[in-house]
C-alpha positions in Angstrom: -8.4 -11.8 -4.8 -4.5 -11.6 -3.9 -2.5 -7.9 -3.2 0.0 -7.4 -6.2 3.4 -7.5 -4.0 3.7 -4.1 -2.5 7.2 -3.7 -4.0 5.1 -3.4 -7.0 3.4 -0.6 -6.1 4.7 1.1 -3.3 6.9 3.5 -4.9 4.0 4.6 -7.0 1.6 5.7 -4.4 0.6 9.2 -3.6 1.6 10.8 -0.4 -1.4 10.9 0.8 -2.3 6.9 0.3 1.4 6.2 1.6 0.1 8.2 5.0 -3.1 6.3 4.9 -1.1 2.8 5.0 1.6 4.0 7.3 -0.9 5.7 10.0 -3.9 3.4 9.7 -5.5 1.5 12.6 -6.0 -1.7 10.3 -4.0 -3.4 8.2 -6.9 -3.6 5.9 -6.5 -0.9 2.9 -8.8 2.0 2.2 -10.8 2.3 -0.8 -8.6 5.3 -2.4 -5.4 3.1 -1.6 -6.6 0.2 -3.2 -7.9 2.1 -6.5 -4.2 3.5 -6.5 -2.9 0.0 -6.7 -5.1 -1.2 -9.2 -4.3 1.5 -11.5 -0.5 1.3 -10.8 -0.5 -2.3 -11.5 -3.7 -3.4 -13.5 -4.5 -5.5 -11.2 -8.3 -6.4 -9.6 -7.9 -5.5 -6.1 -10.5 -6.9 -3.5 -12.5 -4.9 -1.1 -11.1 -6.5 2.2 -7.2 -6.1 1.2 -4.7 -6.0 4.0 -1.2 -6.2 4.2 0.9 -8.5 6.1 3.6 -7.7 8.9 6.1 -7.9 6.0 4.6 -5.7 3.8 4.3 -2.9 6.6 8.0 -3.4 7.4 8.7 -2.9 3.6 6.5 0.2 3.4 8.3 1.6 7.0 11.5 1.0 5.7 10.7 2.7 2.1 9.2 5.3 4.1 12.4 6.6 6.1 14.1 6.5 2.6 12.1 8.8 1.2 12.1 11.2 4.0 15.5 11.4 4.0 
């Protein structure tokens, strides 16, 4: 499975899921985050989806914008 681009779903994630992504010890997404991405995008999200370094950079940059 391929994770949809983070720009397609990041803004729709709940605050809790955003925290999970940013504070997680692993690049793998937990079940709740994967489910939210599935609902937001309609994509089939696999059990072992992980974020790239570029995805994490995007998340960090956009988290700072929403904190302002």
